[in-house]
Residue, then its C-alpha position, 0 to 999 in steps of 0.5 A: x545483437x540481441x544476446x552475448x557477443x564478443x568484443x575484442x575477445x571479451x563476452x558482451x551482453x545487451x545492456x537491457x539484458x544485463x539490466x533485467x538479469x540484475x533486477x531478478x538477482x536483486x529480488x524482483x519477481x515481476x516486471x510490470x511494463x507499460x511499453x512504448x517506443x523506448x522498450x525495443x531493447x527490453x523486448x529484445x532481451x526478453x524475447x532472446x531469453x525465451x520470455x521465461x528465463x529463470x534469471x529474469x523477472x516475469x514480464x507482465x503487460x499492463x495497459x496503464x501506468x497507475x495500474x502498474x504502480x499499484x500492482x507493484x505496490x500490492x506485490x511489495x506489501x505482501x513480500x517485502x521486496x520491491x518490484x519493477x515498473x517500467x513506463x514510457x518516457x516523460x508521459x508515462x512518468x507523469x502517469x506514475x506520480x500518483x502511484x509513487x506518492x502512494x508508495x512513498x507515504x506508505x513506506x513501500x519499496x518500489x523500483x520505478x523506471x522509465x525510458x528516456x527519449x533518445x538523446x541523439x538525433x542521428x548516427x547512433x543505434x536507437x536514435x530518434x526515429x519517431x515524431x514524438x521523440x522530440x516533443x517527449x524530451x524534458x530538461x529534467x524528466x525526474x523532476x515531476x516525481x522527485x519529491x515522491x521518491x528517495x533517489x533518482x538517477x539516469x543510466x549513462x553507460x551500458x556497463x552501469x546497468x548492474x550497479x544502477x539496479x543494485x544501488x536502486x534496490x539498496x536505497x528502496x529497501x533501506x529504512x524507511x523503505x520507499x520508491x526510487x526512480x531510474x530513467x533508461x535512455x533508449x540508446x544506452x539500453x541498446x548498447x553492448x557492454x562486457x557481460x557482468x558475469x556473476x553478480x555480487x550480492x546486495x548484502x543485508x540492510x539492518x534495521x535501526x534498533x532501539x536506544x536503551x536510554x529511550x526505552x528505559x524512559x518509555x518504560x518508566x512512563x508506562x509504569x506510572x501511567x493510569x491510562x496509556x494509549x497506543x495509537x497506530x496507522x501503519x503498524x503491522x506492515x511487518x506481520x512478524x511485529x504484531x505478535x510482539x505488540x499483542x503480547x506486550x499489550x496483553x501483559x500490561x493492559x495497553x489499549x491499542x487503537x487505529x487512526x485511519x489504520x491501513x494494516x492489521x495491527x492486532x488480531x480482531x479478537x485480541x482483548x486490547x484491540x480497542x477499535x479504529x478511532x482513538x477519540x474514546x481512549x483519549x478522554x481517559x489517556x494520560x500517555x499517548x504512544x504514537x506507534x508508526x502513526x503520522x497523525x495521532x489526532x487532528x488538532x482542529x477537531x480534538x487536542x487530547x489532554x495527554x497531548x503533552x505526554x506524547x511519545x513517537x516510535x517508528x522508522x520515521x516517527x517525525x514523518x520527515x517528508x511532511x512539510x508541516x506536522x505539529x505534534x511536539x513529543x516528549x520523546x521520538x524514537x527512531x527504530x524498527x517497531x518490532x525491535x523497539x517493542x521487543x526491547x520495551x517488553x524486556x525492559x518492562x518485564x511483568x507488572x510488579x506490585x506497584x504497577x499491578x493495581x493500575x494494570x488490573x483496574x485498567x484491564x477491567x475498564x477496557x474489558x467493559x468498554x470493549x464489550x459496549x463498543x462491540x455490541x454497538x458495532x454488531x447492532x450497526x451491522x445487523x440492520x436490514x437495509x444495505x449500508x456500509x456497516x451491514x455490507x461490511x458485516x456480510x463480507x465478514x460472514x462470507x470471507x474465508x479466514x485466509x482472505x486478504x483485503x485491499x480497502x479503498x475507503x468504504x469497508x468498515x473495519x468495525x464490522x469486518x475486523x482483520x483476522x490476522x497480520x498481513x490480511x488487510x491493507x488500506x489506501x495510502x494516507x496520501x489518498x491517491x485514488x485508483x489503487x485498490x484493485x491494482x494492489x489486489x491484483x499485485x497481491x494475487x500475483x505474489x500469493x496466487x493461492x490466497x483469496x484476494x478481495x478488493x473493496x472499492x467505492x464507485x468513484x474509486x473503481x472508476x479511478x482504477x481504470x477498470x478495463x485495464x484492471x480486468x484485462x490484466x486479471x484475465x490475461x494473467x489468470x488473477x481471479x480477484x473479487x471486487x466489491x463496489x460500495x456504490x452510493x452514486x457519489x464521491x462521499x469524501x467530497x460531499x462530506x467535506x463540503x457539508x462539514x465546512x458549509x453545512x448551513x450554506x447553499x451547498x447543503x440544499x443540494x445535499x453537498x452533491x455538486x461536483x461529487x455526484x456520480x449519477x446516473x450510475x453505470x451498471x458496473x457489473x457489466x464492465x467485468x462481463x466484457x472480460x469474461x468475468x462474473x458480474x453480480x448486483x446486490x440491492x439488499x443484504x440477502x442479495x449480497x449474502x447470495x452474491x458473495x457466496x456465488x462470487x467466492x466460488x467463482x473466484x476459487x474456480x479461477x473467474x474474476x468477479x465483481x459485485x455492484x452493491x447499491x447502498x445509499x450513504 
């Protein structure tokens, strides 16, 4: 049976249908599916509903698991709500591990699910009927991604469908947020169970507040510090927290810097936005506040004088999922950043006479430093040849104010600073390549009226499974602008080689061995196979023209790619 039926006089429903209705009820808008032989009952449930049922999420056909996870990641980044991914049994699960790691280290909620090879060999509806059904079974399918998820479970009985989804969504959204995993045996999805009827609410999940004693201690340290510094990596994941930081930093002249920042932590024109590297501030610092920051500095490269005066604030201030992380702190405050900063602002108030002299002197120092830094960044971005800096400056000139950027490595935020909260998203610190274009498509799915731009290295573009990405963009009318900074190599690999063996044999070849991506394909031709617009730029003037043309095309509904050839 495909729809509700009667069993002993009671209404019943297909387990797959109950599962999909529970997803929608608990906040899932899109079901990103990479289908296999475990999907028949999911297909039946969607089909029986007409495919557009208001009580089910929208089904989105995705031809690669990494793309599905990246789209769900992007969708959740801008909505705050976990989206659903379903892949094919063990082999599909294997292809989602990278996406699960990205979401885990980025604190992004996601419901990853996979079918399970039929348990039975005969005698049940949905039993094994294909040769791979034997080979695909594993003793512990979830084991390969258990370290990357907060919770995993296997659906045992059809009547558990709603409870399993509610439990998964509760855990995914509980602080700190992250991905969860649910495996769905084919026989169970195809069973009938009592129709669950009206579903219970999930309820409110509160965020941890700030310990008043810890807030008082931090406030006292700020009042007495000559040069306190706030360093962050992922603050701004909650856009509503950014104005709270902006007000506090302005009032107390607190410099805020990013360290591999992957969110817009302050508006680019804020007077206390001191850039994207903390090293310059650490020379003066006597107090460091790591706000949503896993790695405040790299001990092999620098140990700040203020390392002994480290304060950590965030949902996960100790980065507890990291096996080794050695940053002894005076105080580590587990709290929602917005709540912590609000409490800290109330505790600090306005600078009194004793603190005013320190604050005024610090404000003057920072204004002079900020002016010098921005003059240097502007000069770097104004060079005639195409470089990452000049290409980033060109993007900054061209993009509308409402643009949302996903950056998989090459964009230089100094030349293209995020304008507003929620306008910039960088790759997860775990560095699982193949994220940026899929994440941009997920953002566009969630916010179809916004201009969405994906900036990628050429190596990252290949990792993104381009034909899968462009297929989904065309099939779902998701016009995204992809900009490839094409240097014909994996820069991170080359740079790491030269950093370790700059005087060795590898340096003679420029460190390109195992990093060389030449001969470079004409990437702009790939998108043309999907009826998209492909453009090429070899100079700043060509890039300016390509961006103007590309943004018009995207506004008119055509996905666009610009292949920017720049040597770096």
